[in-house]
VOGU-3710 file (C-alpha; in Angstrom, 3 decimals, decimal comma):
1> mkklivfysl> 82,753/144,263/50,197  80,033/145,845/48,059  76,538/145,671/49,625  72,948/146,270/48,461  69,986/147,038/50,675  66,595/146,143/49,155  63,512/146,982/51,037  59,752/147,434/51,032  58,140/150,031/53,296  54,491/150,982/53,584
11> ggntravark> 54,424/153,187/56,632  58,010/154,463/56,521  59,650/152,523/59,390  61,444/150,093/57,208  62,534/152,926/54,820  64,050/154,867/57,800  65,996/151,851/59,031  67,203/150,909/55,492  68,476/154,391/54,862  70,441/154,529/58,168
21> maqtlkadil> 71,877/151,126/57,336  72,860/152,313/53,857  74,733/155,298/55,264  76,552/153,119/57,913  77,572/150,518/55,342  77,987/152,869/52,400  75,637/150,479/50,573  73,564/150,868/47,397  69,808/150,954/48,189  66,778/149,890/46,229
31> eiktvktypd> 63,203/150,532/47,430  60,671/147,938/46,011  57,349/149,433/45,148  54,115/147,815/44,152  52,125/148,792/41,084  48,902/148,719/43,061  48,769/151,191/45,995  47,451/150,149/49,337  44,408/151,854/50,935  45,041/154,553/53,645
41> dydvllglgq> 42,267/153,221/55,844  44,087/151,153/58,489  41,190/148,712/59,180  40,812/148,014/55,373  44,570/147,623/55,050  44,654/145,127/57,935  42,058/142,869/56,327  43,692/143,152/52,862  47,143/142,374/54,298  45,877/139,372/56,161
51> revatgyipq> 44,158/137,973/53,003  47,276/138,548/50,878  49,605/136,816/53,258  47,218/133,904/53,809  46,651/133,341/50,140  50,329/133,699/49,157  49,442/136,726/46,965  52,327/138,011/44,801  51,735/141,649/43,863  53,204/143,143/40,665
61> lkpyridfsk> 56,228/145,276/41,373  57,257/148,495/39,590  60,253/147,839/37,332  63,713/147,721/38,839  67,211/146,540/37,769  69,565/144,487/39,811  72,670/142,541/39,178  73,479/140,447/42,197  76,926/139,629/40,814  77,982/143,090/41,660
71> ydavligtpv> 77,318/142,529/45,386  78,979/140,478/48,107  76,003/140,891/50,378  72,241/141,746/49,982  70,247/143,085/52,954  66,501/142,583/52,578  64,214/144,721/54,728  60,434/144,205/55,287  57,717/145,101/57,611  56,120/142,149/59,291
81> wwssfapaik> 52,663/141,471/57,848  50,689/138,840/59,727  53,806/137,122/61,134  55,692/137,054/57,766  57,422/139,295/55,288  55,283/141,664/53,176  53,838/140,338/49,915  56,076/142,816/47,945  59,123/141,178/49,366  57,691/137,756/48,388
91> sfivankwkd> 57,360/139,089/44,807  61,000/140,279/44,855  62,263/136,946/46,214  60,304/134,894/43,742  61,485/137,093/40,759  65,168/136,561/41,481  67,758/133,654/41,734  69,507/133,307/45,103  72,149/130,693/44,439  75,322/131,641/46,271
101> vkvypfatne> 73,974/135,045/47,414  74,674/136,107/51,051  71,402/137,535/52,393  70,961/139,530/55,639  67,266/140,039/56,363  65,801/142,570/58,678  62,220/143,102/59,769  60,384/146,005/61,398  57,432/145,409/63,553  55,368/146,584/66,551
111> gtlghtpsdf> 54,575/143,089/67,761  56,599/140,012/66,905  58,594/138,505/63,999  56,198/135,555/63,947  57,554/132,986/61,378  59,315/135,648/59,281  62,789/134,062/59,905  61,699/130,570/58,739  59,896/132,118/55,808  62,950/133,858/54,689
121> rkalrgatva> 64,993/130,660/54,985  62,396/128,698/52,954  61,986/131,354/50,254  65,703/132,128/49,728  66,676/128,619/48,653  70,355/128,501/47,463  71,349/131,681/49,494  73,278/131,887/52,678  70,739/133,457/55,010  71,957/135,258/58,076
131> pvlnvkfsdg> 69,693/135,512/61,235  66,903/138,029/60,857  67,433/141,378/62,691  64,307/142,207/64,555  63,774/146,001/64,639  60,882/146,774/66,982  58,912/149,930/67,034  56,490/151,221/69,691  54,101/154,179/68,934  55,979/154,985/65,767
141> kmatpendik> 59,415/155,198/67,425  62,190/152,712/67,104  62,376/150,624/70,441  65,413/148,497/69,349  68,559/150,029/70,681  70,822/151,504/67,974  73,707/149,394/69,353  71,797/146,206/68,512  71,524/147,281/64,877  75,226/148,349/64,822
151> ewlsliq> 76,227/145,009/66,267  74,267/143,188/63,546  75,675/145,387/60,795  79,243/144,577/62,041  78,651/141,082/60,903  78,303/142,362/57,373  81,318/144,718/57,236
//
């Protein structure tokens, strides 16, 4: 079974999780990047992120190539922004067709998933969407046990 991990990461937590998953699954990996960079000031970033999620903003992404027909499963990783997936992931989802694609979402956060699972199900119409893996962080360190991630990955292998 050939797998692809697509992710967006601003602070690095989602990137670290995606890379570990790619090693475990021997999966291809694609990091989504926005054309516009985000500010380093955390308070400014929080306000901007809240506005983007609330307004349904779809940022422009740097070019990438993907052929879903080459993959049996696609894992999509995102940080949680204001109880949903990051706007960059929304851009990626909107730009692609999901009919008959098996999708395994995962989300990193220091709080809660919020409505991220239902947002994934709504946005990925036509796909088979697995339950979202919640990868919690605390003070910059992963708080979710490695065994929870391995167990979730075993559903994909």
